[in-house]
C-alpha positions as CSV (number, residue, x, y, z in Angstrom):
1,X,5.4,41.7,22.9
2,X,4.8,42.5,19.2
3,X,2.2,40.5,17.4
4,X,2.9,38.7,14.1
5,X,1.7,40.4,10.9
6,X,-1.9,39.7,9.9
7,X,-0.9,37.9,6.7
8,X,1.3,35.5,8.7
9,X,-1.7,34.7,10.9
10,X,-4.0,34.1,7.9
11,X,-1.2,31.9,6.3
12,X,-0.8,29.9,9.5
13,X,-4.5,29.2,9.8
14,X,-4.8,28.1,6.2
15,X,-1.6,26.0,6.4
16,X,-3.0,24.3,9.5
17,X,-6.3,23.5,7.6
18,X,-4.2,21.9,4.9
19,X,-2.1,20.0,7.3
20,X,-5.0,18.5,9.3
21,X,-7.0,17.6,6.2
22,X,-9.7,20.2,6.6
23,X,-8.5,21.4,3.2
24,X,-7.5,18.2,1.3
25,X,-5.5,18.1,-1.9
26,X,-7.3,19.6,-5.0
27,X,-9.7,21.5,-2.8
28,X,-10.4,25.0,-4.0
29,X,-9.7,27.7,-1.4
30,X,-12.5,30.3,-0.8
31,X,-12.4,33.4,-3.0
32,X,-10.5,36.5,-1.9
33,X,-13.8,38.0,-0.8
34,X,-14.6,34.9,1.2
35,X,-11.2,35.0,2.9
36,X,-11.5,38.7,3.6
37,X,-14.9,38.1,5.2
38,X,-13.6,35.1,7.2
39,X,-10.5,36.8,8.6
40,X,-11.7,40.4,8.7
41,X,-8.6,41.6,6.9
42,X,-7.7,43.6,3.8
43,X,-7.4,42.2,0.3
44,X,-3.6,43.0,0.4
45,X,-3.3,40.8,3.5
46,X,-5.1,37.9,1.9
47,X,-3.0,38.1,-1.3
48,X,0.2,38.2,0.7
49,X,-0.9,35.1,2.7
50,X,-1.8,33.2,-0.5
51,X,1.5,34.2,-2.1
52,X,3.4,32.7,0.9
53,X,1.4,29.5,0.6
54,X,2.2,29.3,-3.1
55,X,5.9,29.8,-2.3
56,X,5.7,27.0,0.3
57,X,4.2,24.7,-2.3
58,X,1.0,24.2,-0.4
59,X,-1.3,25.8,-2.9
60,X,-1.3,26.6,-6.6
61,X,-3.1,29.4,-8.5
62,X,-4.8,28.3,-11.6
63,X,-5.5,31.2,-13.9
64,X,-9.2,31.8,-14.4
65,X,-10.1,29.0,-12.0
66,X,-8.9,29.9,-8.5
67,X,-6.5,28.7,-5.8
68,X,-6.2,25.0,-5.1
69,X,-4.5,22.8,-2.5
70,X,-1.6,20.9,-4.0
71,X,-0.8,17.2,-3.7
72,X,1.8,16.7,-1.0
73,X,5.2,15.9,-2.5
74,X,6.9,12.5,-2.0
75,X,10.4,12.9,-0.7
76,X,13.0,10.3,-1.7
77,X,16.5,10.0,-0.2
78,X,19.1,9.5,-2.9
79,X,21.4,7.3,-0.8
80,X,20.7,3.8,-2.2
81,X,20.2,2.2,-5.5
82,X,16.5,1.3,-5.3
83,X,13.6,0.9,-7.7
84,X,10.4,2.8,-7.9
85,X,8.4,-0.1,-6.3
86,X,10.8,-0.3,-3.4
87,X,10.7,3.4,-2.9
88,X,6.9,3.7,-2.9
89,X,6.4,0.7,-0.6
90,X,8.9,2.2,1.9
91,X,6.8,5.4,1.9
92,X,3.5,3.4,2.4
93,X,2.3,4.0,-1.1
94,X,0.8,1.4,-3.5
95,X,3.0,1.3,-6.7
96,X,1.7,0.3,-10.0
97,X,2.8,0.7,-13.6
98,X,1.2,1.3,-17.0
99,X,3.1,-0.2,-20.0
100,X,3.0,2.2,-22.9
101,X,5.4,0.5,-25.3
102,X,8.0,-2.2,-25.7
103,X,10.0,-2.6,-28.9
104,X,13.3,-3.1,-30.6
105,X,15.0,0.2,-31.4
106,X,18.4,1.2,-32.7
107,X,20.6,2.5,-29.8
108,X,21.6,6.1,-30.2
109,X,25.0,7.3,-29.0
110,X,23.9,7.9,-25.4
111,X,22.2,4.5,-25.0
112,X,25.0,2.7,-26.8
113,X,27.5,4.4,-24.5
114,X,25.8,3.3,-21.3
115,X,25.2,-0.2,-22.5
116,X,28.8,-0.5,-24.0
117,X,27.4,-1.3,-27.4
118,X,28.1,0.1,-30.9
119,X,25.7,2.9,-31.9
120,X,22.9,1.5,-34.1
121,X,22.8,-1.9,-32.2
122,X,19.3,-3.1,-31.7
123,X,18.2,-2.9,-28.0
124,X,14.9,-3.3,-26.2
125,X,13.2,-0.1,-25.1
126,X,10.5,-0.2,-22.4
127,X,8.3,2.9,-21.8
128,X,6.2,3.0,-18.7
129,X,4.2,5.4,-16.6
130,X,4.8,4.8,-12.9
131,X,2.0,5.5,-10.4
132,X,1.7,5.8,-6.6
133,X,-1.8,5.2,-5.2
134,X,-3.2,5.6,-8.7
135,X,-1.5,9.0,-9.4
136,X,1.0,9.2,-12.2
137,X,4.4,10.1,-10.8
138,X,7.0,9.5,-13.6
139,X,7.5,8.5,-17.2
140,X,10.4,5.9,-17.5
141,X,12.3,4.7,-20.5
142,X,14.4,1.6,-19.9
143,X,16.9,0.2,-22.4
144,X,18.2,-3.3,-22.3
145,X,20.6,-5.3,-24.4
146,X,18.5,-7.3,-26.9
147,X,19.0,-10.8,-25.5
148,X,18.2,-9.8,-21.9
149,X,15.5,-7.3,-23.0
150,X,13.5,-9.8,-25.0
151,X,13.4,-12.1,-22.0
152,X,12.3,-9.2,-19.6
153,X,9.7,-8.0,-22.2
154,X,8.0,-11.4,-22.1
155,X,6.8,-10.7,-18.5
156,X,3.9,-8.7,-17.2
157,X,5.7,-5.4,-16.9
158,X,2.6,-3.8,-15.3
159,X,2.9,-6.2,-12.4
160,X,6.6,-7.2,-12.3
161,X,9.3,-4.6,-11.4
162,X,12.2,-4.6,-13.9
163,X,14.7,-4.5,-11.0
164,X,13.1,-7.6,-9.4
165,X,13.1,-9.5,-12.8
166,X,16.8,-8.7,-13.4
167,X,17.9,-9.7,-10.0
168,X,15.6,-12.6,-9.1
169,X,14.7,-14.2,-12.5
170,X,17.6,-13.4,-14.8
171,X,20.5,-13.5,-12.2
172,X,21.6,-9.9,-12.9
173,X,22.7,-8.4,-9.6
174,X,22.3,-4.7,-9.2
175,X,25.1,-3.8,-6.8
176,X,25.6,-0.2,-7.7
177,X,24.7,2.4,-10.3
178,X,27.7,1.9,-12.5
179,X,27.2,-1.9,-12.6
180,X,23.5,-1.5,-13.3
181,X,24.1,0.6,-16.3
182,X,25.9,-2.3,-17.9
183,X,22.6,-4.2,-17.7
184,X,20.1,-1.5,-18.5
185,X,19.8,2.2,-19.1
186,X,16.9,4.4,-17.9
187,X,15.7,7.9,-18.6
188,X,13.3,8.9,-15.8
189,X,11.0,11.9,-16.0
190,X,9.5,12.7,-12.6
191,X,6.6,15.1,-11.9
192,X,8.2,18.0,-10.1
193,X,4.9,19.0,-8.5
194,X,4.5,15.7,-6.7
195,X,8.0,14.4,-5.9
196,X,11.3,15.8,-4.6
197,X,14.7,14.1,-4.2
198,X,17.0,14.7,-1.3
199,X,20.7,13.8,-1.1
200,X,23.4,14.6,1.3
201,X,27.0,15.2,0.3
202,X,29.9,14.5,2.7
203,X,33.1,16.5,2.4
204,X,36.2,14.5,1.9
205,X,38.7,14.3,4.8
206,X,41.3,16.1,2.6
207,X,39.2,19.2,2.7
208,X,37.5,18.6,-0.6
209,X,40.6,19.4,-2.8
210,X,41.1,16.9,-5.6
211,X,44.7,17.0,-6.7
212,X,45.6,15.9,-10.3
213,X,47.2,12.6,-10.6
214,X,50.7,12.3,-12.1
215,X,50.2,10.7,-15.5
216,X,53.4,8.7,-15.0
217,X,52.0,6.9,-11.9
């Protein structure tokens, strides 16, 4: 029975060390010379193993510094309309927020469209950094119609989730995405090195072919 290539064995051992916590996130891997000495393999073998670990997202090479274990990515299923706090709590993480800015701004065309307002209408803009276990995960911009936004902005937005305020305090149900966008509009910027999103698409029973509708109908 053929044995696996040496680089795969080196990769497997290092991946195992990362998985069991022997090499925790942000730990620097030994130098190439150190790995050559440990595994008794060639430099080419070590480099191939590290390259594979990089491609798997387990380590990152920082030029001039070395190779470091990455933070594990958080995976979120895009199947329900949920807020950041709900998502992180479901994953066993502790969510917090840092409020950067809350102010009245003139709605540009994109914001105005989503809020069904005329461009230039004053709206409330909230800017926050969202954290999980103290690690910054995303930068959020939330836009609210002025009357609702001014009420929301009076709350402690580092402690109170906007979704919870809208639903529980201001009687604005968030039934689905299209409905939510009538109440607020968000631009979310997530860290690609720490979070991934997963969604599943089901094929329609008609084979996925969408036929044009007759305009007269």
